[in-house]
C-alpha positions in Angstrom: 72.9 -169.8 -78.9 70.6 -171.2 -76.3 67.9 -173.4 -77.9 65.1 -171.3 -76.3 66.5 -168.1 -77.8 67.0 -169.6 -81.2 63.5 -171.0 -81.2 62.1 -167.6 -80.2 64.2 -165.8 -82.9 63.0 -168.2 -85.6 59.4 -167.7 -84.5 59.8 -164.0 -84.6 61.3 -164.0 -88.1 58.3 -166.1 -89.2 55.9 -163.8 -87.3 57.5 -160.8 -89.0 56.9 -162.4 -92.4 53.4 -163.4 -91.6 52.3 -160.0 -90.0 54.0 -157.7 -92.4 50.6 -155.7 -92.5 51.5 -154.3 -89.1 54.8 -153.0 -90.6 52.9 -151.5 -93.4 50.7 -149.6 -91.0 53.7 -148.2 -89.2 55.2 -147.2 -92.5 51.9 -145.4 -93.6 51.6 -143.6 -90.4 55.3 -142.4 -90.2 55.5 -141.5 -93.9 52.9 -138.8 -93.3 55.3 -137.3 -90.9 58.7 -137.8 -92.3 60.2 -138.0 -95.8 62.4 -141.0 -96.9 64.4 -141.8 -99.9 63.6 -145.5 -99.9 60.3 -147.0 -98.6 61.5 -150.5 -99.0 64.6 -149.9 -96.9 62.6 -148.2 -94.3 60.0 -151.0 -94.0 62.9 -153.6 -94.0 64.5 -151.6 -91.1 61.3 -151.9 -89.1 61.1 -155.6 -89.6 64.8 -156.1 -88.7 64.3 -153.9 -85.6 61.4 -156.2 -84.5 63.5 -159.2 -84.9 66.7 -157.7 -83.2 64.6 -156.6 -80.2 63.1 -160.1 -79.9 66.6 -161.6 -79.9 67.8 -159.3 -77.1 64.5 -159.7 -75.1 64.3 -163.5 -75.3 67.9 -163.7 -74.3 67.4 -161.7 -71.2 64.1 -163.5 -70.5 65.3 -167.0 -71.1 68.8 -166.7 -69.9 68.7 -163.8 -67.5 71.6 -162.1 -69.1 72.7 -160.3 -72.2 73.8 -162.1 -75.3 77.3 -163.0 -75.8 79.3 -162.0 -78.8 79.0 -165.6 -80.1 75.2 -165.6 -79.7 75.0 -162.3 -81.4 77.2 -163.6 -84.3 74.8 -166.6 -84.5 71.8 -164.2 -84.6 73.5 -162.3 -87.5 74.0 -165.6 -89.4 70.3 -166.5 -88.9 69.1 -163.1 -89.9 71.3 -163.1 -92.9 70.0 -166.4 -94.2 66.4 -165.1 -94.0 66.9 -161.5 -94.7 65.7 -161.7 -98.4 62.5 -163.5 -97.4 61.8 -160.9 -94.7 62.5 -158.0 -97.2 60.4 -159.6 -99.9 57.5 -160.3 -97.5 57.2 -156.6 -96.2 57.9 -155.3 -99.7 54.9 -157.2 -101.1 52.6 -155.7 -98.6 53.4 -152.2 -100.0 52.0 -153.0 -103.4 
């Protein structure tokens, strides 16, 4: 993975952890309109969506192309290593 994309990805993960209050606000707004079986999974999905979007956006912005399969695999490895941290951060906001 290009160092610029990796740096942006790691920054987005940290930003997602630090600004989990925004995710809580999205959750609260949407839960008034739709029913869910697991709020924790829903909030985690929002967080992962933000990070996933950032990965693709930064790849296109920095490299002027879509990510390769290898870069996507590296993204998945990075996300997997920090997934529990992200999930716990957004879960704490809901208490």
